[in-house]
N, C-alpha and C positions, 0 to 999 in steps of 0.2 A: 422530551424523547431521548431515549438513550440512541447512540450508534455505540456503536465495539467496532472499531477499528481492529480489524486481526491481519498479522503479517502471514503468507505462507508458509508452511512449517521447513524447516532446515531441507538445505543441501550440500552438497561437495563443497560444490562452491561457496557456500555461505561459509563452510569452514574455513575455507582457505582467504578468505577476506577479498575472491571477487565480486565484478561487478555481474551477474544477474542478467537486466536484462529481457529481452523476452526468451533466450535460453531454454527450451525444457531438459529440463535435471528430473531423477527421482527424487522424491522426501525420502530422505537417510534413514536408521531404525531411530534412534536419536531425533528425528523429526516431527518422524510420526508417537513417540513416547509425546514429545513435548505439546503435540495437535493437542493427544489425550488430556494432559496436566490444563491446556488451557481451557478445553470443554467442561470439565469440574469445576475450571475456576468461574466459569459463564455462567453454570446454571443461575446462580445467586439475579444474573441482570435481568433475567426474564425475556431472552429476544423470543421472535416469533418467527423469525425468518433469518437465513443470510444467505446473502446476493456474493458474489463472486468474479473474479476478473474470468474472461474463455479460456485461460490455459490450462493445459491440464495438471500442472501443481498449485492452483490456484482451489483448482475441482477437488483432490485431494484431501488437500486441507480441509475445505468447504463441506463433504463428504466423511471425513472422522468427527468434527466439529458438529453436523448434523443426526448424525447417528446418537453423541451422547446426548444430544439437546433433544431431540425427537421432534424437529420440523424442518421445513422443505427448507430446500435451498433451488436456485436459480441462475445462473454463469448471465451475464450484462454485458455484450462488446466493448460497450465506452469505460467497461472499469479495466481496459485490456492493460498493460506496463508500458513505459513511456519507453517507446522504442529508443535505444541509446546507441545503437548504429555500432559502429565500430570501438568501442567503449566496451563492448559483451565481452566479459571475462579477464578484464585489468583489472589488478591491484588500485588502490587509492595511489601508492606511490609510482606504478606505471601512469598511472592515470596522470598526474603531476609531471612526471618526467619528459610526455609525450604532445601532455595538452595542458602546459604548465599556465595558458592566460585565461582555459575555459576552467579551469581545474580552480581558480582565484575568483573568476564570475561566479560561479559555482555559492562560495562563500559571502559571496557580499550582492549580487544582482542574480537568481537563481532561474530568470524568469524571462533573463536576455540570454541564455542559454540554448545555442541547437551544437547537441551531438554532431560530428560529421556522420553521415550516411544518415541520420538518426530522424526522428520526431523534437521540433522545438518545445523545450519544460511551459512556455509561455500556451501553445496553441493545448496540447498535454494535458496542463492545472484549467485551462475553459474548461475542454473534455469533460474531466470524470469530477471536476466542482458541478456542473449541468447536470452530467447523473446521479452526484449527489442531492441536489437541491429535487431531481423528480421521485428520486426514492424516499426525499422526508417528505414531500405532497402525500404522496404514495399510500406512507406507512405513518402518517400525523403521529400515534399517539401509541404507536408501536414500537417496540423493541428491536434492531435490526444490525446483524452481523452483517459487517462486510471487512471481504479477504482479496488481497493483495500484494502485489508482489512491491520490493521496497520504495522504488521512485516513487507509485503513483499512490503508496500510504502514506509518504509524505509529503505527497500536496495537498493529499486531502488533508491531512491533521491541520497542518499548517494553514488550510482555509478555513477548516470551524474550531479549533481551539487558537490560529493567531500565535504569531512566532517572529523571531527576526531570520534574518536567510541564513546565518550563521547555523541558526538552531534547525533549519533543512538540511541542511548536510549532514549534518547530524544526526538525523533522525533517518536517511536514508540506510544508514551502517548501522545502525544500533536498535530499531526498532524491534524488539521481540519478546514482547509480550504483546497481550493485547493493550488497546488504548480504550475507556469508556469517555465517550463524551460527551456532556448534556446538552442536548441541542433544542431552544424552542423556538417552536415553528415559526414563529410571527420573524424571525429572525431570517436576515439573507447571506448567505457565508460572504465573505468577500472572494476572490479571486487572486489575488497572490499572496502568497509566503514572505 
């Protein structure tokens, strides 16, 4: 089974290198165009549906893709972005300066981090991976696209494809294209990146 992990389209904060969190911002024109390019590339993977986080940015991204792929979309509450609390809007340099210990932990042991005023990354990972497990079980032999914001996408990617903690942090800032994961239904995705 194929799972296409699809990042939300670009916003002005993405372009400025700011952590988005759950802040609602519109797609930029460049973000819409990039979504259309992704749609053309995803045609070859035979996606049968696209599920997405419940926010407007994920919904806009999914709608652009769904029109091109001619597939239905559905919002799933459990795919909501990790609540990064007071980190929303910060650049990595600001995060490192203001929250040095947490910044270091994000590279070494991200699931031990709880952003101030936000959600524990461990709890978020369990929520997201649980949602993906249900999705995989329900869509056993059908390729599915999943549109998420950066932190959520990086947690799910780490759970499905494995990787080191430092890779997880890098993924939150650099996954700019859909990632196709071949998943065998008999597998059970791990919970920790």
